[in-house]
N, C-alpha and C positions, 0 to 999 in steps of 0.2 A: 504493500500500500504506500509506495513512495514513487517519486518521479525522477529517480536518479538516471533512468535510461534516456532522458531528454525527450520524452513524448511531447507532441504538440499540446500546448497549454490550453486549458479551458478559459475563455475570456469571461470574467465575472460580470453578472448583470447588476449586482448591488455592491455598493461601496464597502460594506463590512467584509467582503471576500477579497478585496485588494490586498496584496502582500504587504505593501507599505503601511496600510491602515492597520493590519494585524500586528506588525512589528511595533507600532505605537502603543498597542493595548497592554502588552506584558512581555517580559523578557523570555519567559519559558512558554513556548508554544509548539504544538504538533499539528501538522496538516496531513490528512489522510486522503489519498488519491484513488479514484476508481478509474482503472486504465482499460482501454480497449486495445488489446495486443494486435488485432488484425490490421487496424489502420494507424496504430501507434499514436493514439491520442488520449488525452485526459477527458473523461466524461463525467467526473464528479469530484468534488473536494469538500472536506469537512475539517474545520480548524478548531482546536481546543487550546485553552490556556490553563496552566496549572497554577493555582493560587491557594495556599493554605490547605494542601492535600485534596483540593477539589478541582476536577477537570471541568471547565466551563466554556461555553461558546461565546461568552461576552464578558468583558471586564470594563472597558471604558467606552462601551457602546450599549444602546438600549436592547439590542438583540444580536444574535448570530445564528446562522442556520446553514444547512447543507446547500451546496450549489450543484445541480446536476443537469446535464444536457438533455437527457431523456429520463424523466422521473417516473418510477414505478415502485410499487411497494416491495418487490423482491429485491431490487437493487438497494433500496434504502435500508431494508432489514439487514441485508448483508453487510453494508458498511457500518451500521450501528453495532452489529455483533462483533465485527473486527475491532472497532474502537473500544468496546467494553473489554474484550480479551486483552488488548494491548495495555490499557491502563490498570487492569487487575494485576497483570504481571509486574507493573511498575510499583505496585503497592498503593495506588490511589484508591481512596475509599468511596468517593462520591462523584457521579457524573451529573452535570447540570446542562440542560439544553433550553435556551431561550428562543422560542420560535418567533418568526416574523408575525406581525399583525395579520389577521386573516385576509384582509382585503388586498395584500400584496400579491399573493398567489393562492387563492382560496382552495382550488382543487388539490394542489400539491400539499398544502398544509393540512387539509382534512385527512388525506391518506397518511401523512407522516404521524399525525396525532394517534390515529388508529394503530399504527405499527408500534409506536412507543408504548402505548398502554398494553398491547399484547406482549411486549418485551419486558413487562413489569416495571416500567417507569410509572411514577405517580405525578399527578398534577400538584405542584407546589403552590402555584399562584396563577389565577386568571385575572387579567387586568383589562378594563375597558380602555380601548385605544380609539381615538376619534380621527376622522379624516374628512376632507371636503373634496368631492369630485369637481374637477375643473372641466365643465362640460359645454362651455359656450354660453351659458346663461350668465347674466350679470350677478356680481356678488350681492347686490342689493336685493335680488329676488330670493336669495337663500337665507337671509337673516331675519330674525324676529323684528316686528315693527318697532319695539322698544329700542332695539340696537340701532336701527336705522335713524331714529330720532337723535340718539346720542352721537352717532357718526356725523350727522348734519350739523349738530351743535359745535362739534370740534372744527369742522370745516368753516363754519361761520365765524369762529373765533380766530381764524387765521392759521390753524394747524395745517401742516403740509408734510408730505412724505418724501423720502429720499433713500437711495441705495448708496451706501458709503464704500469707499475703497478700503482695502485691508490695512492701509496706513493708519486708519482710524480704529483699528481693532481694540487697542488698549482703552481708548475713550469709551467705546461701547461696552467693553468688559467692565470697566469701573462703574458705569451707569447701572448695569445689570446687578453688579455686586451691591450697590447702594439700595436698589429696589428689594433685593432678597434680604438685606439686613433689616429693612423696615418690617418685613414679614417674619423675621427670625428663622429664615431658611438657610440651611447649609448646603453642602454637597455640590458646590460649583466647581467645575474643572479648573485647574490652575491656569493662570495666564500663560505660563511657559508651555504647558501642554497644548493650549489653544493656538498659540503662535506656531508651535511645531507642526500641528496637524493642518493648519490653514496654509502653511508654507509648502507642505507635501502635496496638497490638493487645492491650489488657488482657484481653479475653475469650478469647484464644487461648493465652496463656502461663501455665503452672502450675508451682508450686514444691512438690515433694513431699519430705518428709524422714522419716527414722527417728530417733527420739530414744531415748537410753538412760534408765535409771531416774532419772538426775540431770537429765534434760531437756537434755542436751548432744547436739548433732547427731552421729550415728554414720554416717549415709549421706544423700545428697541427690541430687535429680534436678531438672533443668529440662526441661520438656516443652512441645511446641508442637502445637496442634491444627491439622494441615495442611489438613484438610477435615472435613466432618461425620462421616466414617467413619474417619478415621485420626488417631491421636495419635503424634507423633514424639518419642522420648526422646532429647533433644539431648545432655545431659551427665548421667552417672550415676557416682557415686564414693562410696567409703567410706575411712576412715582405716585404715592398716595395723594399728593397735592393736586393731581390731575384727575381724581376719581370722577368728578362731575362730568368730565368730557369723555371718559373711557377711550383714550387714544389708541388702545390696543385694537379696537374695532376698525378704526381707520387703517391701522397698521396691517391688519389681515386683508382688508380690501386691496391694499397696495400689493401684498404678496400674491393674492389671487390674480390680480391683473398681470403681475409679473409672470406668473406661471402660464396664463392664457397666451401671453405673447411669445412664449417659448415652447409651446406644445407640451407642457408638463401636465399630466392628466390628474394627479392627485396631490393634495397637500396633507401630509401626515401631521396631525396636531398632537400626536403622542398621547400618553396617559395623563390623567388628572390627579397628580400626586402633590401632597404637601412636602415641605422641606424635610420632614421626618420620615418620608417614604410611604405615608398612609394616603389612601385615596381621599380626595376632597370633593364632597357632593356639590358645593357651590361652583367649583371649577368645571365639573362635569356638565352642570346646567349651562354655564357660560359657553362652553364649546358647542353644545347643541344649539344655543341661540344664535351662534354665528355660522350655522350651517353644517356643523360637525355631525357625522354619522357614526354610530357605534360599531366598533370591530373588537375582536378579542385577541389579546396577546398572552400567550401561555408560557410558563416556565415549568419544564419537566425535570424530575430528579430521580436518581436511582442510587441506592447504596450497593456497592459491588464487593 
């Protein structure tokens, strides 16, 4: 299950499978390859990171999953079995697989979940993950009337949107840090890590902001283009002093229009978690009010 023979590589569809992105997540990683010996090509890959005696598919990413050219349950079951035997021989005690949200590849993920349960994995966590389809309809048609009113209020007050260059990354980071401090949230990636990963993938990371009439940042977002079809909104925040305007709504309209102009089909709003890792009902409601549709993201575990 290695690619030492130099077989033709599988081109990943999703950022989390890129080798450079994987090297950013953790020092100790193992990638398993499904090889087609007839045409000397790689038809599948599955990467795990070992942290605290747990082999997991995601460390500094929301999820990590298998990438396969032709997905079927027999091939997936085979690669999972090989992965389990390998880590068992290494003395690893736990396997953790964080699946993609269902809407990414619904048919594949449904089959994979069935296989994992049959292989005696258990569901550690099911999280509600929200997404907005970018389908050609205006953003205004997707949001609740109350949100439309708030967005118009911010426009009337002189708020406006902008996509900043990466030279403004530290300023956006400091702003988001301030917003999270207001909410007593922790868990923000370090500035050094963020600078490193954006330098690796400059065409995949975007800085979106809402500015007030004085050109001060009122809301900001860091987004990642996960694939040609999906933009993942990593961090979105606004300061409490702008609550009456809810500039994050205007921010998401800008992101929606940005995606529409680039043929990106989905905006991944991620899960609705507080800084302590617990799901937040009010944030779930907000994501629905701005057009978010519920999907499921599952983490599977197995003690081996």
